[in-house]
mmCIF file of the N, C-alpha and C atoms, coordinates in Angstrom:
data_MODEL
# 
_entry.id   MODEL 
# 
loop_
_atom_site.group_PDB 
_atom_site.id 
_atom_site.type_symbol 
_atom_site.label_atom_id 
_atom_site.label_alt_id 
_atom_site.label_comp_id 
_atom_site.label_asym_id 
_atom_site.label_entity_id 
_atom_site.label_seq_id 
_atom_site.pdbx_PDB_ins_code 
_atom_site.Cartn_x 
_atom_site.Cartn_y 
_atom_site.Cartn_z 
_atom_site.occupancy 
_atom_site.B_iso_or_equiv 
_atom_site.pdbx_formal_charge 
_atom_site.auth_seq_id 
_atom_site.auth_comp_id 
_atom_site.auth_asym_id 
_atom_site.auth_atom_id 
_atom_site.pdbx_PDB_model_num 
ATOM 1   N N  . MET A 1 1  ? -8.606  12.934  22.713  1.00 0.00 ? 1  MET A N  1 
ATOM 2   C CA . MET A 1 1  ? -8.709  12.132  21.504  1.00 0.00 ? 1  MET A CA 1 
ATOM 3   C C  . MET A 1 1  ? -8.177  10.730  21.748  1.00 0.00 ? 1  MET A C  1 
ATOM 4   N N  . LEU A 1 2  ? -6.982  10.639  22.356  1.00 0.00 ? 2  LEU A N  1 
ATOM 5   C CA . LEU A 1 2  ? -6.395  9.326   22.612  1.00 0.00 ? 2  LEU A CA 1 
ATOM 6   C C  . LEU A 1 2  ? -7.236  8.530   23.597  1.00 0.00 ? 2  LEU A C  1 
ATOM 7   N N  . LYS A 1 3  ? -7.841  9.228   24.571  1.00 0.00 ? 3  LYS A N  1 
ATOM 8   C CA . LYS A 1 3  ? -8.691  8.555   25.545  1.00 0.00 ? 3  LYS A CA 1 
ATOM 9   C C  . LYS A 1 3  ? -9.890  7.899   24.848  1.00 0.00 ? 3  LYS A C  1 
ATOM 10  N N  . TYR A 1 4  ? -10.473 8.598   23.881  1.00 0.00 ? 4  TYR A N  1 
ATOM 11  C CA . TYR A 1 4  ? -11.606 8.061   23.131  1.00 0.00 ? 4  TYR A CA 1 
ATOM 12  C C  . TYR A 1 4  ? -11.190 6.819   22.340  1.00 0.00 ? 4  TYR A C  1 
ATOM 13  N N  . VAL A 1 5  ? -10.041 6.887   21.684  1.00 0.00 ? 5  VAL A N  1 
ATOM 14  C CA . VAL A 1 5  ? -9.560  5.756   20.886  1.00 0.00 ? 5  VAL A CA 1 
ATOM 15  C C  . VAL A 1 5  ? -9.248  4.572   21.798  1.00 0.00 ? 5  VAL A C  1 
ATOM 16  N N  . LYS A 1 6  ? -8.613  4.834   22.930  1.00 0.00 ? 6  LYS A N  1 
ATOM 17  C CA . LYS A 1 6  ? -8.265  3.765   23.859  1.00 0.00 ? 6  LYS A CA 1 
ATOM 18  C C  . LYS A 1 6  ? -9.520  3.070   24.389  1.00 0.00 ? 6  LYS A C  1 
ATOM 19  N N  . GLU A 1 7  ? -10.514 3.842   24.782  1.00 0.00 ? 7  GLU A N  1 
ATOM 20  C CA . GLU A 1 7  ? -11.757 3.253   25.284  1.00 0.00 ? 7  GLU A CA 1 
ATOM 21  C C  . GLU A 1 7  ? -12.477 2.472   24.190  1.00 0.00 ? 7  GLU A C  1 
ATOM 22  N N  . HIS A 1 8  ? -12.435 2.983   22.988  1.00 0.00 ? 8  HIS A N  1 
ATOM 23  C CA . HIS A 1 8  ? -13.094 2.289   21.872  1.00 0.00 ? 8  HIS A CA 1 
ATOM 24  C C  . HIS A 1 8  ? -12.380 0.970   21.555  1.00 0.00 ? 8  HIS A C  1 
ATOM 25  N N  . MET A 1 9  ? -11.053 0.981   21.574  1.00 0.00 ? 9  MET A N  1 
ATOM 26  C CA . MET A 1 9  ? -10.293 -0.231  21.259  1.00 0.00 ? 9  MET A CA 1 
ATOM 27  C C  . MET A 1 9  ? -10.465 -1.297  22.339  1.00 0.00 ? 9  MET A C  1 
ATOM 28  N N  . GLU A 1 10 ? -10.663 -0.884  23.585  1.00 0.00 ? 10 GLU A N  1 
ATOM 29  C CA . GLU A 1 10 ? -10.834 -1.851  24.672  1.00 0.00 ? 10 GLU A CA 1 
ATOM 30  C C  . GLU A 1 10 ? -12.141 -2.613  24.552  1.00 0.00 ? 10 GLU A C  1 
ATOM 31  N N  . THR A 1 11 ? -13.108 -2.081  23.826  1.00 0.00 ? 11 THR A N  1 
ATOM 32  C CA . THR A 1 11 ? -14.394 -2.763  23.679  1.00 0.00 ? 11 THR A CA 1 
ATOM 33  C C  . THR A 1 11 ? -14.360 -3.841  22.590  1.00 0.00 ? 11 THR A C  1 
ATOM 34  N N  . ILE A 1 12 ? -13.326 -3.861  21.775  1.00 0.00 ? 12 ILE A N  1 
ATOM 35  C CA . ILE A 1 12 ? -13.231 -4.840  20.687  1.00 0.00 ? 12 ILE A CA 1 
ATOM 36  C C  . ILE A 1 12 ? -12.628 -6.126  21.240  1.00 0.00 ? 12 ILE A C  1 
ATOM 37  N N  . LEU A 1 13 ? -13.305 -7.225  21.045  1.00 0.00 ? 13 LEU A N  1 
ATOM 38  C CA . LEU A 1 13 ? -12.805 -8.514  21.521  1.00 0.00 ? 13 LEU A CA 1 
ATOM 39  C C  . LEU A 1 13 ? -11.646 -8.991  20.652  1.00 0.00 ? 13 LEU A C  1 
ATOM 40  N N  . GLY A 1 14 ? -10.582 -9.438  21.281  1.00 0.00 ? 14 GLY A N  1 
ATOM 41  C CA . GLY A 1 14 ? -9.448  -9.986  20.552  1.00 0.00 ? 14 GLY A CA 1 
ATOM 42  C C  . GLY A 1 14 ? -8.548  -8.956  19.914  1.00 0.00 ? 14 GLY A C  1 
ATOM 43  N N  . VAL A 1 15 ? -8.657  -7.678  20.305  1.00 0.00 ? 15 VAL A N  1 
ATOM 44  C CA . VAL A 1 15 ? -7.860  -6.631  19.672  1.00 0.00 ? 15 VAL A CA 1 
ATOM 45  C C  . VAL A 1 15 ? -6.386  -6.736  20.052  1.00 0.00 ? 15 VAL A C  1 
ATOM 46  N N  . GLU A 1 16 ? -6.065  -7.409  21.146  1.00 0.00 ? 16 GLU A N  1 
ATOM 47  C CA . GLU A 1 16 ? -4.669  -7.497  21.586  1.00 0.00 ? 16 GLU A CA 1 
ATOM 48  C C  . GLU A 1 16 ? -3.810  -8.357  20.672  1.00 0.00 ? 16 GLU A C  1 
ATOM 49  N N  . ILE A 1 17 ? -4.407  -9.103  19.772  1.00 0.00 ? 17 ILE A N  1 
ATOM 50  C CA . ILE A 1 17 ? -3.632  -9.958  18.868  1.00 0.00 ? 17 ILE A CA 1 
ATOM 51  C C  . ILE A 1 17 ? -3.005  -9.143  17.735  1.00 0.00 ? 17 ILE A C  1 
ATOM 52  N N  . TYR A 1 18 ? -3.588  -8.010  17.365  1.00 0.00 ? 18 TYR A N  1 
ATOM 53  C CA . TYR A 1 18 ? -3.086  -7.227  16.237  1.00 0.00 ? 18 TYR A CA 1 
ATOM 54  C C  . TYR A 1 18 ? -1.682  -6.649  16.462  1.00 0.00 ? 18 TYR A C  1 
ATOM 55  N N  . PRO A 1 19 ? -1.364  -6.090  17.633  1.00 0.00 ? 19 PRO A N  1 
ATOM 56  C CA . PRO A 1 19 ? 0.020   -5.646  17.828  1.00 0.00 ? 19 PRO A CA 1 
ATOM 57  C C  . PRO A 1 19 ? 1.019   -6.794  17.812  1.00 0.00 ? 19 PRO A C  1 
ATOM 58  N N  . ILE A 1 20 ? 0.616   -7.950  18.295  1.00 0.00 ? 20 ILE A N  1 
ATOM 59  C CA . ILE A 1 20 ? 1.507   -9.111  18.287  1.00 0.00 ? 20 ILE A CA 1 
ATOM 60  C C  . ILE A 1 20 ? 1.768   -9.560  16.863  1.00 0.00 ? 20 ILE A C  1 
ATOM 61  N N  . ILE A 1 21 ? 0.721   -9.615  16.056  1.00 0.00 ? 21 ILE A N  1 
ATOM 62  C CA . ILE A 1 21 ? 0.875   -9.997  14.648  1.00 0.00 ? 21 ILE A CA 1 
ATOM 63  C C  . ILE A 1 21 ? 1.740   -8.978  13.917  1.00 0.00 ? 21 ILE A C  1 
ATOM 64  N N  . SER A 1 22 ? 1.526   -7.695  14.174  1.00 0.00 ? 22 SER A N  1 
ATOM 65  C CA . SER A 1 22 ? 2.330   -6.647  13.527  1.00 0.00 ? 22 SER A CA 1 
ATOM 66  C C  . SER A 1 22 ? 3.800   -6.774  13.892  1.00 0.00 ? 22 SER A C  1 
ATOM 67  N N  . LEU A 1 23 ? 4.091   -7.039  15.153  1.00 0.00 ? 23 LEU A N  1 
ATOM 68  C CA . LEU A 1 23 ? 5.469   -7.210  15.597  1.00 0.00 ? 23 LEU A CA 1 
ATOM 69  C C  . LEU A 1 23 ? 6.110   -8.430  14.937  1.00 0.00 ? 23 LEU A C  1 
ATOM 70  N N  . LEU A 1 24 ? 5.368   -9.519  14.849  1.00 0.00 ? 24 LEU A N  1 
ATOM 71  C CA . LEU A 1 24 ? 5.905   -10.722 14.204  1.00 0.00 ? 24 LEU A CA 1 
ATOM 72  C C  . LEU A 1 24 ? 6.185   -10.495 12.725  1.00 0.00 ? 24 LEU A C  1 
ATOM 73  N N  . ILE A 1 25 ? 5.297   -9.807  12.029  1.00 0.00 ? 25 ILE A N  1 
ATOM 74  C CA . ILE A 1 25 ? 5.527   -9.510  10.609  1.00 0.00 ? 25 ILE A CA 1 
ATOM 75  C C  . ILE A 1 25 ? 6.741   -8.612  10.451  1.00 0.00 ? 25 ILE A C  1 
ATOM 76  N N  . PHE A 1 26 ? 6.845   -7.573  11.269  1.00 0.00 ? 26 PHE A N  1 
ATOM 77  C CA . PHE A 1 26 ? 7.977   -6.649  11.223  1.00 0.00 ? 26 PHE A CA 1 
ATOM 78  C C  . PHE A 1 26 ? 9.281   -7.385  11.501  1.00 0.00 ? 26 PHE A C  1 
ATOM 79  N N  . PHE A 1 27 ? 9.321   -8.181  12.550  1.00 0.00 ? 27 PHE A N  1 
ATOM 80  C CA . PHE A 1 27 ? 10.519  -8.917  12.928  1.00 0.00 ? 27 PHE A CA 1 
ATOM 81  C C  . PHE A 1 27 ? 10.914  -9.925  11.855  1.00 0.00 ? 27 PHE A C  1 
ATOM 82  N N  . THR A 1 28 ? 9.945   -10.668 11.336  1.00 0.00 ? 28 THR A N  1 
ATOM 83  C CA . THR A 1 28 ? 10.218  -11.662 10.300  1.00 0.00 ? 28 THR A CA 1 
ATOM 84  C C  . THR A 1 28 ? 10.760  -10.998 9.039   1.00 0.00 ? 28 THR A C  1 
ATOM 85  N N  . PHE A 1 29 ? 10.168  -9.894  8.625   1.00 0.00 ? 29 PHE A N  1 
ATOM 86  C CA . PHE A 1 29 ? 10.632  -9.188  7.434   1.00 0.00 ? 29 PHE A CA 1 
ATOM 87  C C  . PHE A 1 29 ? 12.094  -8.786  7.572   1.00 0.00 ? 29 PHE A C  1 
ATOM 88  N N  . PHE A 1 30 ? 12.473  -8.193  8.701   1.00 0.00 ? 30 PHE A N  1 
ATOM 89  C CA . PHE A 1 30 ? 13.835  -7.709  8.848   1.00 0.00 ? 30 PHE A CA 1 
ATOM 90  C C  . PHE A 1 30 ? 14.832  -8.833  9.086   1.00 0.00 ? 30 PHE A C  1 
ATOM 91  N N  . VAL A 1 31 ? 14.411  -9.943  9.663   1.00 0.00 ? 31 VAL A N  1 
ATOM 92  C CA . VAL A 1 31 ? 15.299  -11.099 9.779   1.00 0.00 ? 31 VAL A CA 1 
ATOM 93  C C  . VAL A 1 31 ? 15.571  -11.680 8.399   1.00 0.00 ? 31 VAL A C  1 
ATOM 94  N N  . VAL A 1 32 ? 14.527  -11.828 7.586   1.00 0.00 ? 32 VAL A N  1 
ATOM 95  C CA . VAL A 1 32 ? 14.699  -12.358 6.230   1.00 0.00 ? 32 VAL A CA 1 
ATOM 96  C C  . VAL A 1 32 ? 15.522  -11.396 5.377   1.00 0.00 ? 32 VAL A C  1 
ATOM 97  N N  . LEU A 1 33 ? 15.260  -10.107 5.499   1.00 0.00 ? 33 LEU A N  1 
ATOM 98  C CA . LEU A 1 33 ? 16.023  -9.128  4.743   1.00 0.00 ? 33 LEU A CA 1 
ATOM 99  C C  . LEU A 1 33 ? 17.493  -9.134  5.153   1.00 0.00 ? 33 LEU A C  1 
ATOM 100 N N  . SER A 1 34 ? 17.757  -9.227  6.438   1.00 0.00 ? 34 SER A N  1 
ATOM 101 C CA . SER A 1 34 ? 19.146  -9.293  6.918   1.00 0.00 ? 34 SER A CA 1 
ATOM 102 C C  . SER A 1 34 ? 19.836  -10.549 6.419   1.00 0.00 ? 34 SER A C  1 
ATOM 103 N N  . TRP A 1 35 ? 19.123  -11.675 6.454   1.00 0.00 ? 35 TRP A N  1 
ATOM 104 C CA . TRP A 1 35 ? 19.691  -12.931 5.955   1.00 0.00 ? 35 TRP A CA 1 
ATOM 105 C C  . TRP A 1 35 ? 20.018  -12.811 4.462   1.00 0.00 ? 35 TRP A C  1 
ATOM 106 N N  . TRP A 1 36 ? 19.107  -12.196 3.681   1.00 0.00 ? 36 TRP A N  1 
ATOM 107 C CA . TRP A 1 36 ? 19.343  -12.050 2.245   1.00 0.00 ? 36 TRP A CA 1 
ATOM 108 C C  . TRP A 1 36 ? 20.554  -11.160 1.987   1.00 0.00 ? 36 TRP A C  1 
ATOM 109 N N  . VAL A 1 37 ? 20.685  -10.072 2.735   1.00 0.00 ? 37 VAL A N  1 
ATOM 110 C CA . VAL A 1 37 ? 21.819  -9.167  2.545   1.00 0.00 ? 37 VAL A CA 1 
ATOM 111 C C  . VAL A 1 37 ? 23.126  -9.875  2.877   1.00 0.00 ? 37 VAL A C  1 
ATOM 112 N N  . MET A 1 38 ? 23.137  -10.659 3.922   1.00 0.00 ? 38 MET A N  1 
ATOM 113 C CA . MET A 1 38 ? 24.368  -11.345 4.331   1.00 0.00 ? 38 MET A CA 1 
ATOM 114 C C  . MET A 1 38 ? 24.774  -12.450 3.343   1.00 0.00 ? 38 MET A C  1 
ATOM 115 N N  . THR A 1 39 ? 23.793  -13.062 2.685   1.00 0.00 ? 39 THR A N  1 
ATOM 116 C CA . THR A 1 39 ? 24.105  -14.185 1.800   1.00 0.00 ? 39 THR A CA 1 
ATOM 117 C C  . THR A 1 39 ? 24.121  -13.813 0.316   1.00 0.00 ? 39 THR A C  1 
ATOM 118 N N  . ALA A 1 40 ? 23.822  -12.562 -0.008  1.00 0.00 ? 40 ALA A N  1 
ATOM 119 C CA . ALA A 1 40 ? 23.805  -12.148 -1.417  1.00 0.00 ? 40 ALA A CA 1 
ATOM 120 C C  . ALA A 1 40 ? 25.227  -12.203 -1.986  1.00 0.00 ? 40 ALA A C  1 
ATOM 121 N N  . LYS A 1 41 ? 25.309  -12.629 -3.241  1.00 0.00 ? 41 LYS A N  1 
ATOM 122 C CA . LYS A 1 41 ? 26.611  -12.703 -3.900  1.00 0.00 ? 41 LYS A CA 1 
ATOM 123 C C  . LYS A 1 41 ? 27.090  -11.303 -4.258  1.00 0.00 ? 41 LYS A C  1 
ATOM 124 N N  . LYS A 1 42 ? 28.380  -11.093 -4.103  1.00 0.00 ? 42 LYS A N  1 
ATOM 125 C CA . LYS A 1 42 ? 28.966  -9.772  -4.370  1.00 0.00 ? 42 LYS A CA 1 
ATOM 126 C C  . LYS A 1 42 ? 28.827  -9.386  -5.839  1.00 0.00 ? 42 LYS A C  1 
ATOM 127 N N  . ASP A 1 43 ? 28.890  -10.364 -6.751  1.00 0.00 ? 43 ASP A N  1 
ATOM 128 C CA . ASP A 1 43 ? 28.724  -10.069 -8.180  1.00 0.00 ? 43 ASP A CA 1 
ATOM 129 C C  . ASP A 1 43 ? 27.331  -9.509  -8.461  1.00 0.00 ? 43 ASP A C  1 
ATOM 130 N N  . TYR A 1 44 ? 26.318  -10.098 -7.837  1.00 0.00 ? 44 TYR A N  1 
ATOM 131 C CA . TYR A 1 44 ? 24.946  -9.632  -8.021  1.00 0.00 ? 44 TYR A CA 1 
ATOM 132 C C  . TYR A 1 44 ? 24.795  -8.206  -7.481  1.00 0.00 ? 44 TYR A C  1 
ATOM 133 N N  . ILE A 1 45 ? 25.343  -7.941  -6.311  1.00 0.00 ? 45 ILE A N  1 
ATOM 134 C CA . ILE A 1 45 ? 25.258  -6.612  -5.715  1.00 0.00 ? 45 ILE A CA 1 
ATOM 135 C C  . ILE A 1 45 ? 25.945  -5.582  -6.603  1.00 0.00 ? 45 ILE A C  1 
ATOM 136 N N  . ASN A 1 46 ? 27.108  -5.913  -7.143  1.00 0.00 ? 46 ASN A N  1 
ATOM 137 C CA . ASN A 1 46 ? 27.813  -4.987  -8.032  1.00 0.00 ? 46 ASN A CA 1 
ATOM 138 C C  . ASN A 1 46 ? 27.037  -4.754  -9.323  1.00 0.00 ? 46 ASN A C  1 
ATOM 139 N N  . THR A 1 47 ? 26.456  -5.802  -9.873  1.00 0.00 ? 47 THR A N  1 
ATOM 140 C CA . THR A 1 47 ? 25.673  -5.672  -11.105 1.00 0.00 ? 47 THR A CA 1 
ATOM 141 C C  . THR A 1 47 ? 24.470  -4.766  -10.890 1.00 0.00 ? 47 THR A C  1 
ATOM 142 N N  . VAL A 1 48 ? 23.748  -4.990  -9.818  1.00 0.00 ? 48 VAL A N  1 
ATOM 143 C CA . VAL A 1 48 ? 22.555  -4.192  -9.540  1.00 0.00 ? 48 VAL A CA 1 
ATOM 144 C C  . VAL A 1 48 ? 22.925  -2.748  -9.209  1.00 0.00 ? 48 VAL A C  1 
ATOM 145 N N  . SER A 1 49 ? 24.021  -2.546  -8.510  1.00 0.00 ? 49 SER A N  1 
ATOM 146 C CA . SER A 1 49 ? 24.408  -1.184  -8.149  1.00 0.00 ? 49 SER A CA 1 
ATOM 147 C C  . SER A 1 49 ? 24.895  -0.383  -9.353  1.00 0.00 ? 49 SER A C  1 
ATOM 148 N N  . ASN A 1 50 ? 25.328  -1.044  -10.417 1.00 0.00 ? 50 ASN A N  1 
ATOM 149 C CA . ASN A 1 50 ? 25.804  -0.342  -11.604 1.00 0.00 ? 50 ASN A CA 1 
ATOM 150 C C  . ASN A 1 50 ? 24.734  -0.157  -12.676 1.00 0.00 ? 50 ASN A C  1 
ATOM 151 N N  . ILE A 1 51 ? 23.528  -0.619  -12.455 1.00 0.00 ? 51 ILE A N  1 
ATOM 152 C CA . ILE A 1 51 ? 22.456  -0.490  -13.441 1.00 0.00 ? 51 ILE A CA 1 
ATOM 153 C C  . ILE A 1 51 ? 22.192  0.971   -13.819 1.00 0.00 ? 51 ILE A C  1 
ATOM 154 N N  . PRO A 1 52 ? 22.141  1.914   -12.878 1.00 0.00 ? 52 PRO A N  1 
ATOM 155 C CA . PRO A 1 52 ? 21.876  3.305   -13.293 1.00 0.00 ? 52 PRO A CA 1 
ATOM 156 C C  . PRO A 1 52 ? 22.964  3.892   -14.191 1.00 0.00 ? 52 PRO A C  1 
ATOM 157 N N  . PHE A 1 53 ? 24.169  3.342   -14.129 1.00 0.00 ? 53 PHE A N  1 
ATOM 158 C CA . PHE A 1 53 ? 25.279  3.874   -14.916 1.00 0.00 ? 53 PHE A CA 1 
ATOM 159 C C  . PHE A 1 53 ? 25.488  3.129   -16.233 1.00 0.00 ? 53 PHE A C  1 
ATOM 160 N N  . ASP A 1 54 ? 24.722  2.071   -16.450 1.00 0.00 ? 54 ASP A N  1 
ATOM 161 C CA . ASP A 1 54 ? 24.878  1.246   -17.634 1.00 0.00 ? 54 ASP A CA 1 
ATOM 162 C C  . ASP A 1 54 ? 24.120  1.878   -18.797 1.00 0.00 ? 54 ASP A C  1 
ATOM 163 N N  . ASN A 1 55 ? 24.806  2.191   -19.886 1.00 0.00 ? 55 ASN A N  1 
ATOM 164 C CA . ASN A 1 55 ? 24.176  2.849   -21.035 1.00 0.00 ? 55 ASN A CA 1 
ATOM 165 C C  . ASN A 1 55 ? 23.258  1.929   -21.817 1.00 0.00 ? 55 ASN A C  1 
ATOM 166 N N  . LYS A 1 56 ? 23.441  0.620   -21.726 1.00 0.00 ? 56 LYS A N  1 
ATOM 167 C CA . LYS A 1 56 ? 22.568  -0.302  -22.451 1.00 0.00 ? 56 LYS A CA 1 
ATOM 168 C C  . LYS A 1 56 ? 21.132  -0.202  -21.946 1.00 0.00 ? 56 LYS A C  1 
ATOM 169 N N  . HIS A 1 57 ? 20.961  -0.005  -20.647 1.00 0.00 ? 57 HIS A N  1 
ATOM 170 C CA . HIS A 1 57 ? 19.621  0.068   -20.077 1.00 0.00 ? 57 HIS A CA 1 
ATOM 171 C C  . HIS A 1 57 ? 19.017  1.461   -20.208 1.00 0.00 ? 57 HIS A C  1 
ATOM 172 N N  . ASN A 1 58 ? 19.827  2.472   -20.420 1.00 0.00 ? 58 ASN A N  1 
ATOM 173 C CA . ASN A 1 58 ? 19.353  3.850   -20.442 1.00 0.00 ? 58 ASN A CA 1 
ATOM 174 C C  . ASN A 1 58 ? 19.187  4.426   -21.850 1.00 0.00 ? 58 ASN A C  1 
ATOM 175 N N  . GLN A 1 59 ? 19.254  3.608   -22.893 1.00 0.00 ? 59 GLN A N  1 
ATOM 176 C CA . GLN A 1 59 ? 19.176  4.132   -24.252 1.00 0.00 ? 59 GLN A CA 1 
ATOM 177 C C  . GLN A 1 59 ? 17.798  4.700   -24.563 1.00 0.00 ? 59 GLN A C  1 
ATOM 178 N N  . ASN A 1 60 ? 16.749  4.191   -23.941 1.00 0.00 ? 60 ASN A N  1 
ATOM 179 C CA . ASN A 1 60 ? 15.403  4.668   -24.220 1.00 0.00 ? 60 ASN A CA 1 
ATOM 180 C C  . ASN A 1 60 ? 15.059  5.896   -23.398 1.00 0.00 ? 60 ASN A C  1 
ATOM 181 N N  . ASP A 1 61 ? 15.859  6.240   -22.433 1.00 0.00 ? 61 ASP A N  1 
ATOM 182 C CA . ASP A 1 61 ? 15.602  7.424   -21.613 1.00 0.00 ? 61 ASP A CA 1 
ATOM 183 C C  . ASP A 1 61 ? 16.013  8.680   -22.391 1.00 0.00 ? 61 ASP A C  1 
ATOM 184 N N  . THR A 1 62 ? 15.167  9.675   -22.331 1.00 0.00 ? 62 THR A N  1 
ATOM 185 C CA . THR A 1 62 ? 15.491  10.936  -22.979 1.00 0.00 ? 62 THR A CA 1 
ATOM 186 C C  . THR A 1 62 ? 15.452  12.051  -21.963 1.00 0.00 ? 62 THR A C  1 
ATOM 187 N N  . ILE A 1 63 ? 16.266  13.048  -22.169 1.00 0.00 ? 63 ILE A N  1 
ATOM 188 C CA . ILE A 1 63 ? 16.292  14.203  -21.290 1.00 0.00 ? 63 ILE A CA 1 
ATOM 189 C C  . ILE A 1 63 ? 15.370  15.245  -21.880 1.00 0.00 ? 63 ILE A C  1 
ATOM 190 N N  . ILE A 1 64 ? 14.441  15.706  -21.065 1.00 0.00 ? 64 ILE A N  1 
ATOM 191 C CA . ILE A 1 64 ? 13.468  16.702  -21.551 1.00 0.00 ? 64 ILE A CA 1 
ATOM 192 C C  . ILE A 1 64 ? 13.905  18.069  -21.092 1.00 0.00 ? 64 ILE A C  1 
# 
């Protein structure tokens, strides 16, 4: 099965650019995400982490 896929992919012109683009997107996403985590304000992180426990936001939720 893999041999068939490999032979088929080798016939496509310019197919070698797709893994490079995928790697760049993956790397860029995690660099930006890491930068955001490092620079996020602690107050914002605490506020967002306490949302599930905040009764003001959960008043419309009902237990079935």
